[in-house]
C-alpha positions in Angstrom: -16.0 46.2 -23.2 -15.0 47.3 -19.9 -14.8 51.5 -19.7 -11.7 53.1 -18.8 -11.1 52.8 -15.1 -9.6 56.5 -14.6 -11.2 57.6 -17.9 -15.1 56.8 -17.3 -14.7 55.6 -13.6 -13.6 59.0 -11.9 -12.2 57.5 -9.1 -14.1 60.1 -7.5 -14.8 59.1 -3.6 -12.7 56.7 -1.7 -15.9 54.8 -1.4 -16.7 54.1 -5.0 -13.2 54.6 -6.4 -12.0 52.6 -9.2 -8.2 52.8 -9.2 -5.1 55.2 -8.2 -5.2 57.2 -11.4 -2.5 59.8 -11.0 -2.8 60.4 -14.9 -4.8 62.5 -17.1 -2.6 65.5 -17.9 0.2 66.3 -20.5 4.0 66.4 -19.3 4.2 69.9 -17.7 0.8 71.2 -18.2 -2.4 71.8 -16.3 -5.2 70.8 -19.0 -8.1 73.3 -19.3 -11.6 72.5 -19.0 -13.5 72.1 -22.1 -16.5 74.0 -20.2 -16.7 77.6 -20.7 -15.9 79.2 -17.6 -18.7 81.1 -17.6 -21.2 78.2 -17.9 -19.6 76.9 -14.5 -21.8 78.1 -11.9 -20.1 78.8 -8.4 -20.2 76.0 -5.5 -20.5 77.7 -2.1 -21.2 75.2 0.7 -24.8 75.6 1.2 -26.9 75.3 4.3 -29.4 72.4 4.4 -32.2 74.4 3.8 -30.6 76.1 0.6 -29.3 72.7 -0.6 -32.8 71.3 -0.4 -34.1 74.1 -3.0 -31.1 72.5 -5.4 -32.9 69.0 -6.0 -35.2 68.3 -8.6 -36.9 64.9 -7.5 -39.4 62.7 -9.8 -42.8 63.6 -9.7 -45.0 62.1 -7.1 -41.9 62.3 -4.6 -40.7 64.8 -2.1 -37.4 64.9 -0.4 -36.9 66.0 3.4 -33.8 67.0 5.5 -33.9 64.2 8.5 -30.7 65.3 9.7 -27.4 67.9 9.4 -24.2 69.0 10.8 -23.5 69.2 14.0 -25.3 66.1 14.6 -23.6 64.1 11.6 -20.8 64.9 9.7 -19.3 63.1 6.5 -21.7 60.0 7.0 -20.8 57.2 4.6 -22.7 54.1 5.9 -25.7 53.6 8.3 -28.0 51.1 9.6 -31.2 51.2 11.1 -31.8 49.5 14.5 -34.8 47.7 15.8 -36.0 50.8 18.1 -35.9 53.7 15.0 -32.6 55.0 15.7 -30.2 55.3 12.7 -26.4 54.5 13.5 -24.3 56.3 11.1 -20.4 55.9 10.4 -18.5 59.1 9.9 -15.3 59.5 8.0 -14.6 62.6 9.1 -10.7 62.1 8.5 -11.4 62.0 4.6 -9.9 64.6 2.3 -9.5 67.8 4.9 -7.1 69.4 2.3 -6.2 68.6 -1.1 -2.9 66.5 0.3 -5.2 63.9 2.7 -2.9 65.0 5.3 -5.2 64.0 8.1 -6.6 60.7 7.0 -4.3 58.6 9.0 -5.6 60.6 12.0 -8.3 58.8 14.1 -10.9 61.4 13.4 -13.8 59.0 12.2 -16.8 57.8 14.4 -19.9 56.0 15.1 -23.0 58.0 16.0 -26.6 57.2 17.1 -29.7 59.4 15.5 -32.3 59.8 17.6 -36.1 61.4 17.3 -36.9 61.7 20.9 -40.0 63.6 20.0 -41.2 61.3 17.2 -41.6 64.1 14.9 -39.9 62.8 11.9 -36.6 64.4 12.5 -33.2 63.0 13.9 -32.8 65.8 17.0 -30.1 64.0 18.8 -26.8 62.5 18.0 -25.2 60.4 20.5 -21.0 59.2 19.8 -21.0 55.4 20.4 -17.5 55.3 18.9 -14.6 57.6 18.0 -11.0 57.4 17.6 -11.3 55.5 14.1 -9.3 56.0 11.0 -11.2 56.0 7.6 -14.1 53.9 8.8 -16.8 52.8 6.6 -18.6 49.6 7.4 -21.6 48.8 10.1 -23.8 46.2 11.2 -25.6 45.6 14.2 -25.7 42.1 16.0 -26.9 40.7 19.4 -26.1 43.8 22.0 -23.3 44.7 19.5 -22.0 46.5 16.6 -19.6 45.2 14.0 -17.5 48.4 12.9 -15.4 47.9 9.9 -12.1 50.1 10.0 -10.1 48.7 7.5 -7.5 46.7 8.1 -9.4 45.8 11.6 -13.1 44.5 11.9 -14.3 45.4 15.4 -17.2 44.3 17.5 -18.3 47.0 20.4 -20.7 46.7 22.8 -21.9 49.3 25.4 -21.8 47.1 28.5 -22.5 50.1 31.2 -25.8 51.6 29.2 -24.3 54.9 28.8 -24.5 55.0 24.9 -20.8 54.9 24.3 -18.8 51.8 23.5 -16.7 50.5 26.2 -15.6 47.1 24.7 -13.9 46.7 21.3 -12.9 43.1 20.4 -11.2 42.3 17.2 -13.2 40.1 14.8 -10.8 40.5 11.7 -7.4 42.0 11.0 -7.4 41.6 7.2 -10.4 43.6 6.7 -8.2 45.4 4.1 -4.5 45.5 3.1 -1.7 48.0 3.9 1.4 48.2 1.8 3.3 49.1 4.9 2.1 47.4 7.8 4.0 49.9 9.9 1.4 53.0 8.5 -2.0 53.4 9.3 -2.8 54.3 5.8 -4.4 51.7 3.8 -2.7 50.5 0.2 -5.8 51.1 -1.5 -8.3 52.9 0.4 -10.6 53.0 -3.1 -10.9 49.1 -2.5 -11.1 48.4 1.2 -13.6 46.3 2.3 -17.6 47.7 3.2 -20.8 46.8 3.3 -21.6 44.1 6.0 -24.7 43.3 5.0 -27.0 40.4 6.5 -28.1 37.7 4.1 -31.2 35.7 4.1 -29.1 32.9 4.8 -28.0 34.9 8.4 -24.4 35.1 7.1 -22.9 38.7 6.7 -21.8 39.5 3.4 -19.0 42.2 2.4 -18.5 44.5 -0.3 -14.9 44.4 -1.8 -13.7 41.3 0.8 -13.2 37.4 0.0 -14.9 36.2 2.8 -18.3 35.9 4.4 -18.8 36.1 8.4 -21.1 33.8 10.5 -21.7 34.3 14.5 -20.4 31.4 16.5 -21.0 31.7 19.9 -19.1 34.9 21.2 -16.9 34.8 18.0 -17.3 34.8 14.4 -16.1 32.1 11.7 -15.4 33.2 8.2 -15.9 31.2 4.7 -14.0 32.2 1.4 -16.6 34.2 -0.8 -16.3 36.0 -4.4 -15.2 39.7 -4.3 -17.8 41.8 -5.2 -18.2 45.2 -6.1 -16.8 48.3 -5.0 -18.9 50.3 -2.5 -22.4 49.1 -1.2 -24.5 46.1 -2.2 -27.9 45.4 -1.6 -30.4 42.2 -1.9 -33.6 41.2 -3.9 -36.3 39.1 -2.7 -34.6 35.9 -3.8 -31.4 37.1 -1.6 -29.3 37.8 -4.6 -26.5 40.3 -3.8 -26.5 43.4 -6.0 -23.1 45.4 -6.3 -21.4 47.5 -9.1 -18.3 49.4 -10.0 -17.8 52.8 -11.1 -18.8 52.8 -14.5 -20.5 49.8 -14.4 -23.7 50.7 -12.3 -25.3 47.4 -11.8 -24.5 43.6 -11.5 -25.6 40.9 -9.6 -24.5 37.2 -8.2 -26.8 34.8 -10.0 -25.2 32.0 -7.9 -23.5 32.4 -4.6 -19.7 32.9 -5.1 -19.1 30.9 -1.9 -20.8 27.4 -3.5 -18.5 27.9 -6.6 -15.4 28.2 -4.4 -16.1 25.1 -2.7 -14.5 23.2 -5.7 -11.0 23.8 -6.0 -11.2 21.8 -9.5 -12.9 24.4 -10.8 -10.1 26.7 -11.3 -11.3 29.9 -9.7 -14.4 30.0 -12.6 -17.1 32.0 -10.7 -19.6 31.8 -13.8 -22.8 33.2 -12.5 -21.7 35.9 -10.4 -20.7 39.5 -11.2 -23.5 39.1 -13.9 -23.8 42.4 -15.6 -27.6 43.9 -15.4 -27.6 47.1 -16.5 -26.5 47.7 -20.0 -27.0 51.6 -20.0 -24.8 53.7 -18.3 -26.0 56.8 -19.3 -26.8 59.8 -16.6 -28.5 63.0 -16.8 -27.1 65.6 -14.5 -28.9 68.8 -14.3 -25.5 70.5 -13.5 -22.5 71.3 -15.6 -19.9 68.8 -14.4 -16.1 70.2 -15.1 -14.8 68.8 -11.9 -14.3 65.3 -13.0 -11.2 63.2 -13.9 -10.0 64.2 -17.4 -12.8 66.5 -17.6 -11.1 68.3 -20.4 -11.7 65.5 -22.9 -15.0 65.8 -24.8 -15.8 61.9 -24.7 -16.4 62.6 -21.0 -19.2 65.3 -21.2 -22.4 65.9 -23.2 -23.7 69.6 -23.2 -20.9 69.9 -20.6 -22.7 67.5 -18.3 -21.2 64.1 -17.3 -22.3 61.6 -19.8 -21.9 58.1 -18.3 -21.4 56.9 -14.7 -18.2 57.6 -13.5 -18.7 57.1 -9.7 -21.4 54.3 -9.5 -21.8 53.4 -5.9 -24.6 52.1 -3.1 -26.7 50.0 -5.3 -30.5 49.7 -3.5 -33.2 47.3 -4.5 -36.1 49.1 -2.7 -38.6 46.6 -1.3 -41.2 48.2 0.8 -44.8 49.6 0.6 -44.6 53.2 1.2 -43.8 54.1 -2.6 -46.2 53.5 -5.2 -46.5 49.8 -6.3 -44.2 50.2 -9.2 -41.3 51.1 -7.3 -41.4 47.7 -5.2 -38.1 45.9 -6.9 -36.4 48.8 -8.5 -32.8 49.5 -8.1 -31.2 52.8 -7.2 -27.8 53.9 -7.6 -25.7 56.6 -6.4 -23.8 59.2 -8.7 -22.0 61.5 -6.7 -19.6 62.8 -9.3 -22.5 63.8 -11.2 -24.6 64.8 -8.1 -27.9 62.5 -8.7 -29.6 59.0 -7.9 -30.6 57.0 -11.1 -33.8 54.6 -10.9 -33.6 51.5 -12.6 -36.5 48.7 -13.2 -35.6 45.3 -12.7 -36.5 42.7 -15.3 -36.1 39.2 -14.0 -36.4 36.3 -16.4 -35.0 33.0 -17.1 -32.6 32.9 -14.0 -31.1 35.9 -15.1 -32.0 39.8 -14.5 -31.8 42.9 -16.6 -32.2 46.8 -16.1 -33.6 49.5 -17.6 -33.8 53.0 -16.7 -37.0 54.1 -15.1 -37.1 57.5 -16.7 -36.0 58.8 -20.2 -33.0 61.5 -20.1 -34.1 62.2 -16.4 -32.9 60.9 -12.8 -34.9 59.9 -9.9 -32.9 62.8 -7.8 -30.6 65.1 -9.4 -28.9 68.7 -7.9 -27.4 71.6 -8.9 -25.4 71.6 -5.9 -21.8 70.1 -6.6 -21.1 69.5 -3.2 -24.3 66.8 -3.0 -22.6 63.4 -2.8 -24.9 60.6 -2.4 -22.6 57.8 -1.2 -25.3 55.6 0.8 -29.0 54.3 0.5 -30.9 52.5 2.9 -34.9 52.0 3.5 -36.6 53.0 6.9 -38.8 51.4 9.2 -41.4 53.2 7.6 -40.6 52.4 4.5 -38.9 56.0 3.1 -35.8 55.9 1.0 -32.9 57.5 3.1 -30.0 59.1 1.5 -26.6 59.5 3.1 -24.8 62.8 1.8 -21.2 63.1 2.2 -21.6 66.6 1.6 -18.2 67.6 0.6 -16.2 69.7 -2.2 -13.5 67.4 -2.9 -14.3 63.9 -2.8 -11.3 62.1 -5.0 -8.9 60.6 -2.9 -5.1 62.3 -2.9 -3.3 60.0 -4.8 -5.5 59.9 -7.5 -5.8 63.8 -7.6 -4.4 65.0 -10.8 -3.4 68.5 -11.2 -6.3 69.3 -13.4 -8.7 68.0 -10.5 -6.7 70.1 -7.8 -6.6 73.3 -10.1 -10.8 72.9 -10.0 -11.1 72.5 -6.7 -9.1 75.4 -6.0 -10.5 77.8 -8.7 -14.3 76.9 -7.2 -13.1 76.8 -3.2 -14.0 73.2 -2.8 -11.6 72.3 0.0 -13.6 74.0 2.6 -15.6 73.8 4.7 -14.8 70.5 6.2 -17.1 68.1 8.2 -20.5 68.7 6.8 -22.8 65.9 6.1 -26.5 65.4 5.7 -29.3 62.6 5.5 -32.4 62.9 3.3 -35.0 60.8 2.9 -37.8 60.6 0.3 -41.2 59.7 0.4 -44.2 60.0 -2.1 -46.0 63.2 -2.1 -49.3 63.3 0.2 -49.7 62.6 3.9 -46.9 61.9 6.0 -46.1 58.0 6.4 -47.3 56.4 9.6 -45.1 55.5 12.5 -43.9 52.3 12.3 -43.8 50.3 15.8 -40.3 49.7 17.3 -39.5 45.9 16.8 -37.2 46.2 19.9 -40.5 46.7 21.9 -42.5 44.2 20.2 -43.3 40.8 21.9 -41.5 37.8 20.5 -44.9 36.3 18.4 -45.7 39.7 17.4 -41.7 40.1 16.1 -42.7 36.6 14.1 -45.4 38.2 12.4 -43.4 41.1 10.7 -41.5 38.3 8.7 -44.7 38.6 6.3 -44.1 42.2 6.5 -44.7 43.9 2.9 -41.5 46.0 4.0 -38.1 44.1 3.6 -36.7 46.2 6.3 -39.0 44.9 8.8 -38.7 41.3 7.3 -35.3 41.0 7.6 -34.6 42.8 11.0 -37.3 40.5 12.5 -35.5 37.4 11.2 -32.0 38.8 12.7 -33.6 39.7 16.1 -35.3 35.9 16.3 -32.4 34.2 15.0 -30.1 35.6 17.8 -32.4 35.2 21.0 -32.9 31.9 22.3 -36.7 31.0 21.2 -39.4 29.6 23.2 -41.6 26.5 22.2 -44.4 28.9 21.2 -42.0 31.0 18.6 -40.8 27.8 16.8 -44.3 26.8 16.4 -45.2 30.5 15.4 -42.7 30.3 12.9 -43.4 26.7 11.3 -47.2 27.9 11.1 -46.0 30.9 9.2 -43.6 29.1 6.8 -46.5 26.6 5.8 -49.5 28.9 5.7 -48.5 32.4 5.5 -50.3 34.4 2.7 -47.0 36.4 1.8 -44.6 34.4 0.1 -41.9 36.6 1.6 -43.4 35.5 5.0 -42.8 31.9 4.4 -39.2 32.4 2.9 -37.9 34.5 5.9 -39.8 31.9 8.1 -37.9 29.1 6.4 -34.5 31.3 6.9 -35.4 31.8 10.7 -35.8 28.5 11.4 -32.6 27.5 9.6 -30.6 30.3 11.3 -32.0 28.9 14.7 -30.7 25.3 13.5 -27.3 26.6 12.6 -27.0 28.5 15.8 -26.6 25.0 18.1 -28.5 23.0 20.1 -31.8 24.8 20.6 -34.3 22.5 22.7 -37.3 24.1 21.3 -36.2 23.6 17.6 -34.8 20.0 18.2 -38.1 18.9 19.4 -39.8 20.6 16.6 -37.4 18.9 13.9 -40.1 16.5 12.5 -42.5 19.4 11.9 -40.0 21.6 10.3 -39.0 18.8 8.1 -42.6 18.6 7.1 -43.0 22.1 6.3 -39.8 21.9 4.1 -41.4 19.2 2.0 -44.4 21.5 1.6 -42.1 24.5 0.7 -40.4 22.4 -2.0 -43.9 21.9 -4.0 -44.6 25.5 -3.0 -46.4 27.3 -6.3 -44.1 30.2 -5.9 -40.7 29.3 -7.6 -39.0 32.0 -5.1 -40.5 29.6 -1.8 -39.2 26.5 -3.7 -35.4 28.0 -4.2 -35.7 29.0 -0.7 -36.9 25.4 0.5 -34.0 23.6 -1.3 -31.5 26.2 0.1 -32.6 25.9 3.6 -32.9 21.8 3.3 -29.2 21.6 2.1 -27.7 20.1 5.7 -31.0 17.9 6.1 -30.1 16.3 2.3 -26.9 15.3 3.3 -28.1 12.7 5.9 -29.4 9.1 5.0 -32.3 9.4 7.0 -33.8 12.3 5.0 -35.4 10.0 2.7 -39.0 11.9 2.4 -37.2 14.9 1.2 -34.6 12.9 -0.9 -37.6 11.4 -2.5 -39.1 14.9 -3.5 -35.7 15.9 -4.8 -35.5 12.8 -6.9 -39.1 14.1 -8.4 -37.8 17.7 -8.6 -34.8 16.8 -10.5 -36.9 15.1 -13.3 -40.0 17.4 -13.4 -38.7 21.1 -12.6 -39.0 23.6 -15.1 -38.6 26.9 -13.6 -35.1 28.4 -14.8 -34.3 30.0 -10.8 -35.4 26.7 -9.2 -33.5 24.6 -11.7 -30.0 26.8 -11.1 -31.0 26.1 -7.6 -31.6 22.5 -7.7 -28.0 22.5 -9.6 -26.5 23.8 -6.5 -28.6 21.8 -3.7 -28.2 18.5 -6.0 -25.2 17.5 -4.9 -25.9 18.3 -1.0 -26.7 14.5 -0.7 -23.0 13.3 -1.2 -24.7 10.5 -3.2 -23.2 9.8 -6.8 -27.0 8.6 -8.0 -28.1 12.3 -7.1 -24.8 13.7 -8.8 -25.9 12.1 -11.8 -29.7 12.6 -11.9 -28.4 16.8 -11.1 -26.0 16.5 -14.3 -29.0 14.9 -16.4 -31.0 17.8 -15.0 -28.8 20.4 -16.2 -28.3 18.8 -19.8 -31.9 18.8 -20.2 -32.3 22.2 -19.4 -32.3 25.4 -21.5 -29.0 26.0 -19.7 -28.1 29.5 -18.7 -24.1 29.8 -19.4 -23.4 29.4 -15.4 -25.6 26.2 -15.1 -22.7 23.9 -15.4 -20.4 25.7 -13.0 -23.1 25.8 -10.2 -23.4 22.2 -10.3 -19.9 21.7 -10.3 -19.2 23.9 -7.2 -20.6 21.0 -5.2 -19.2 18.0 -6.6 -15.5 18.3 -5.3 -14.0 14.8 -5.6 -16.8 13.3 -7.2 -16.5 14.4 -10.8 -14.9 11.0 -12.1 -17.8 8.8 -10.7 -20.3 11.3 -12.3 -18.5 11.2 -15.7 -18.5 7.8 -15.6 -22.2 7.6 -15.0 -23.1 9.7 -17.8 -21.1 8.0 -20.4 -23.0 5.1 -20.0 -25.0 7.1 -22.4 -22.4 7.4 -24.8 -24.2 10.3 -27.0 -23.5 12.8 -24.0 -19.7 12.7 -25.1 -19.8 15.9 -26.9 -21.5 17.5 -24.0 -19.8 20.4 -22.5 -20.7 19.3 -19.0 -18.8 16.4 -19.7 -16.0 18.0 -21.1 -16.2 20.1 -17.9 -16.2 17.0 -15.4 -13.5 15.6 -17.2 -11.2 18.8 -16.9 -12.0 18.8 -13.1 -10.4 15.1 -12.9 -7.3 16.3 -14.7 -6.9 19.1 -12.1 -7.4 16.5 -9.0 -3.7 15.2 -10.3 -4.7 12.0 -8.9 -2.7 9.3 -11.2 -5.4 6.6 -10.6 -8.3 9.0 -11.1 -6.7 10.4 -14.3 -5.7 7.0 -15.5 -9.9 5.8 -15.3 -10.5 9.1 -17.0 -8.3 8.0 -19.9 -10.0 4.6 -20.1 -13.5 6.1 -19.7 -12.8 8.0 -23.1 -11.1 5.0 -24.5 -13.7 2.8 -24.4 -16.7 4.8 -25.7 -17.8 3.2 -28.6 -16.9 4.0 -32.1 -20.1 5.6 -33.4 -19.6 8.4 -31.1 -15.9 8.8 -32.6 -16.0 12.6 -33.5 -17.4 13.3 -30.0 -14.6 11.5 -28.3 -12.2 13.2 -30.5 -13.4 16.5 -29.4 -13.5 15.3 -25.8 -9.8 14.7 -26.3 -9.3 17.7 -27.6 -10.8 20.1 -25.2 -9.2 18.3 -22.5 -5.8 18.8 -23.9 -6.5 22.5 -23.6 -6.7 22.3 -20.2 -6.9 26.1 -18.4 -5.3 24.9 -15.5 -3.3 21.9 -16.1 -0.6 23.2 -18.7 3.0 21.7 -20.0 4.5 23.9 -17.4 2.0 22.8 -14.5 1.6 18.9 -15.7 0.2 15.8 -14.0 2.8 13.5 -12.7 2.1 9.7 -13.4 4.0 6.7 -12.1 4.4 5.2 -15.9 3.1 5.9 -19.5 -0.5 5.4 -19.8 -0.8 2.3 -22.4 -4.3 4.0 -23.6 -2.8 7.3 -24.9 -1.0 4.9 -27.4 -4.0 3.3 -28.1 -6.1 6.2 -28.8 -3.5 7.3 -31.2 -3.6 4.6 -33.4 -7.3 5.8 -34.3 -6.0 7.7 -36.7 -7.5 10.6 -38.2 -7.0 13.6 -35.7 -6.3 11.5 -32.8 -2.7 11.2 -33.1 -2.6 14.9 -32.7 -5.1 15.2 -30.0 -3.4 12.6 -28.0 -0.1 14.6 -28.5 -1.2 17.7 -27.0 -3.0 16.0 -24.0 0.4 14.1 -23.6 1.8 17.6 -23.0 0.1 17.9 -20.0 1.1 14.0 -18.6 4.7 13.2 -17.4 6.1 10.0 -16.3 9.5 8.9 -15.5 11.6 8.5 -18.5 9.4 10.4 -20.9 11.7 11.9 -23.7 11.5 15.9 -23.6 10.5 16.6 -19.8 10.0 20.1 -19.3 12.6 22.3 -18.3 12.8 23.6 -14.7 12.4 26.9 -14.2 15.5 29.1 -13.1 14.9 29.2 -9.2 14.7 32.7 -7.6 17.5 33.5 -5.2 17.0 34.1 -1.8 17.0 38.1 -2.3 14.3 37.3 -5.3 12.3 35.1 -3.3 12.1 37.8 -0.6 11.2 40.3 -3.2 8.6 37.8 -4.6 7.0 37.4 -1.2 6.8 41.2 -0.7 5.2 41.6 -4.4 2.6 39.4 -3.0 1.7 41.5 0.1 1.4 44.4 -2.5 -0.7 42.7 -5.2 -3.1 41.6 -2.1 -3.7 45.2 -1.2 -3.4 47.0 -4.3 -4.0 45.1 -7.5 -6.3 42.1 -6.4 -9.6 44.0 -6.0 -9.4 44.5 -9.7 -7.5 41.7 -11.1 -8.6 39.3 -8.5 -6.3 36.9 -6.5 -6.1 34.4 -9.4 -5.0 36.8 -11.6 -7.9 36.3 -14.0 -9.3 39.6 -14.0 -13.1 41.0 -13.5 -15.3 41.5 -16.1 -16.2 45.2 -16.5 -13.1 46.0 -14.4 -10.0 44.6 -15.4 -8.3 42.3 -17.9 -6.6 39.0 -16.8 -2.8 38.7 -16.0 -2.4 35.6 -15.7 -1.2 34.1 -19.0 -0.7 37.8 -20.3 1.7 38.8 -22.9 2.1 41.9 -21.0 2.9 40.6 -17.6 5.6 38.1 -19.4 6.8 40.5 -21.9 9.2 43.3 -21.8 9.8 44.2 -18.0 10.2 47.7 -19.1 6.7 48.0 -20.6 5.1 46.9 -17.1 7.5 49.5 -15.3 6.0 52.2 -17.0 2.5 51.1 -16.8 2.9 51.1 -13.4 4.5 54.4 -12.7 2.3 56.4 -15.3 -0.7 54.2 -16.3 -1.8 52.9 -19.3 -4.9 54.2 -21.4 -6.7 51.9 -23.7 -7.7 50.3 -26.0 -5.6 47.6 -25.5 -5.4 43.8 -26.2 -4.6 41.0 -23.7 -4.8 37.3 -24.7 -6.5 38.2 -27.8 -9.6 39.9 -26.5 -9.7 44.1 -26.7 -10.2 46.0 -23.5 -11.0 50.1 -23.6 -9.6 49.9 -20.0 -7.0 52.1 -18.2 -4.6 51.2 -16.1 -4.6 53.4 -13.0 -0.9 54.7 -12.1 0.6 53.3 -8.8 3.7 55.6 -9.3 3.4 56.4 -5.4 5.1 53.0 -4.7 8.5 52.9 -3.6 10.7 51.4 -6.5 11.6 48.0 -4.1 7.8 47.8 -4.2 7.3 48.2 -7.9 10.0 45.6 -8.4 8.5 43.3 -6.0 5.1 43.3 -7.3 6.3 42.9 -10.8 8.7 40.0 -9.6 5.5 38.5 -8.1 3.3 39.0 -11.6 5.9 37.3 -13.6 6.6 34.3 -11.4 3.1 33.5 -10.4 0.5 31.5 -12.0 2.7 29.2 -13.8 5.1 32.4 -15.3 8.6 31.8 -16.0 9.7 35.2 -16.6 12.7 36.8 -15.3 12.1 39.0 -12.0 12.6 42.7 -11.9 15.6 44.2 -10.1 14.8 47.6 -8.2 17.7 49.2 -10.0 15.9 48.7 -13.3 12.6 50.3 -11.6 14.9 53.5 -10.1 16.6 54.0 -13.7 13.3 53.8 -15.7 11.6 56.2 -13.2 14.5 58.7 -13.8 14.0 58.4 -17.6 10.7 58.9 -17.5 10.2 61.4 -14.8 8.7 64.8 -16.6 5.9 62.4 -18.1 2.2 62.9 -16.1 0.2 61.2 -18.8 -0.7 57.6 -19.1 1.1 55.3 -21.6 -0.9 54.0 -24.6 -0.8 50.6 -25.8 0.9 51.5 -29.3 3.4 53.6 -27.6 4.5 50.5 -25.4 4.6 48.2 -28.4 6.5 50.4 -30.5 3.7 51.5 -32.9 
């Protein structure tokens, strides 16, 4: 079950915060820590040299300081440039005091750290951009820099070469949401977009955001994508994206979310995304940890130390050759509340990934300094692991700062000093790492060679640089040769993606002239002995498969759909097999899915590319009547019903009706499954021009058919049908305005956890759509919003060990608005909530500071 958002997800840092909890104290009383005062060590601000002595690093490694104040302060995000300089985002406006009174002031910056004497430590800091409000994301592109300053995403350039940005172009204005557009504070600073990670496919992926970005000339284009994670993300060699939430240290998207979003008939199902990788959430700090949310509760601590992840953030898959070989592909996760970094071993198998801690009851890095706050990780050009240390005593945001935590901060003097920060580097013990040549100064052909590097930073940076440049014929020729013959599978992968990136960039003469050679190397890669390369080849080839003249590639696809056995490649074929747009290939892909030892997400991966062709595929499959009881067939039928096209719904019913008598049990099961449609309901039925004669014919078959047909008939309406569903009482003009305002509040405050679809997010939040809590007594909802809810709780028949963070900072009008929205969205018909009702209940419960429990709210 999901852990508590405020009990086990500390909401500790604005970066990996879990929610807006203002709970944890009994009414009128400050809770006392269960840790004896004599065991709580002091927490003075240490110099970098003093902090260095507080670290315990795993055997075989050492930690080094590479930058500290005044060169850098409050670092929260960073990226290395091709010249080896480190671009750092500073969030200096964050929690300068316990009231967060300066967070709306433009104190944030982007600085560039350089090492002029190549001594292994940054000696110079240049302010590239300042005057930012709580910035949190950065990515380099061409001659500029993308900077995330929610709700704005900027593209900034230094035109005159003085090292400072003098051009600032707005890329997106929805990069985070404000409750009040007139105020600079974010609606939920804990859920603002971050990350800006270049994917292998040359798109930018963003954490806590619902779009991915791609450069288009001088502008950018966006495409809907899955909301993922809270703070930080990373890639593995397959290009899969890893992310996490505060108490859930590691998850991965085994299927790209944007593939599933292509099909609106799926109803928002994103099976295969947000896959739980690590089940072990335990942590092993080396410092007593009373300064955590609800640190007065025994279940939070073990031997007075943090027991489980509560502020997990910045997952990083290490893929370089500086560390010992057993570290390649390991996932490192920051825990700033416990002052540590965990190391996990990843175990890929059967198109899935699992994780286990590398060390038994110990961590890769831990500190006795309470102010050590690791909030970001990245691999450097030489292969070292770099750590962004915010080095701040108070990291819980003001809206989540309980009186208990306030007392903790005051008693140990954690509020000041402000504006410190460090960057650390972990390297193996032994000789210093060899200097890495600057990619910025390498000739183009030498940059091509780096695509086969054993350091992923070099591979991926080289790919970005090559895609951003206009290539010569010699470069394209070298890329084709590398894709075909590199001894490194990763080299073949990145050469393929670079060629695809050049094709996507627009008409490039050198690429167009090599089109036949690129097609040949793709054909070879589709038969590569390494599954990694085959997966890449099918992804890269998707636009070509849509061309009717791609007969050679389609022939290889047909054979692969019949013979492929590797689970990772099968998953990719489920995504790519529909790229032809040809129903014959759709059916072949469906039959491949039916043959596979199917992961639960393979069906949705296939359906994602099938929008508008589900009926034809289903009709083809039902030529084999024995398949009628397969879950994939039911999924296809549900998609057809979700189209709401009367003619196609009629064909669907006819296809079911004409199944032969020997598969009657499967026919009945198909009808029953269709009647339990998750998106088409009696409140949102499909309108038909006339009663389908097929329904009456099916009902005459006896046994369970009348019942199944009756339930299915509730989802269909036609003129003159007896008992048409009653129309919902419409909202008044004032109530409609309240609904519209609530939609905005929901998008900024609630959708990150509960999702825009209201379906919730596994490991984080239960669903709201169809929830009895949303559609029930409005007073219960108001209490939850004002004061929070402490689990366990049951929602739609499923138990959740979940705490709903309080949002009592919202005005009465905002609470009424968001609850009105919830009670009328997603087919809900519950009455709206009035502002006066909220105001009265707030007054009655004003003295309460602890969260409600489910038994209290339901009267048990």
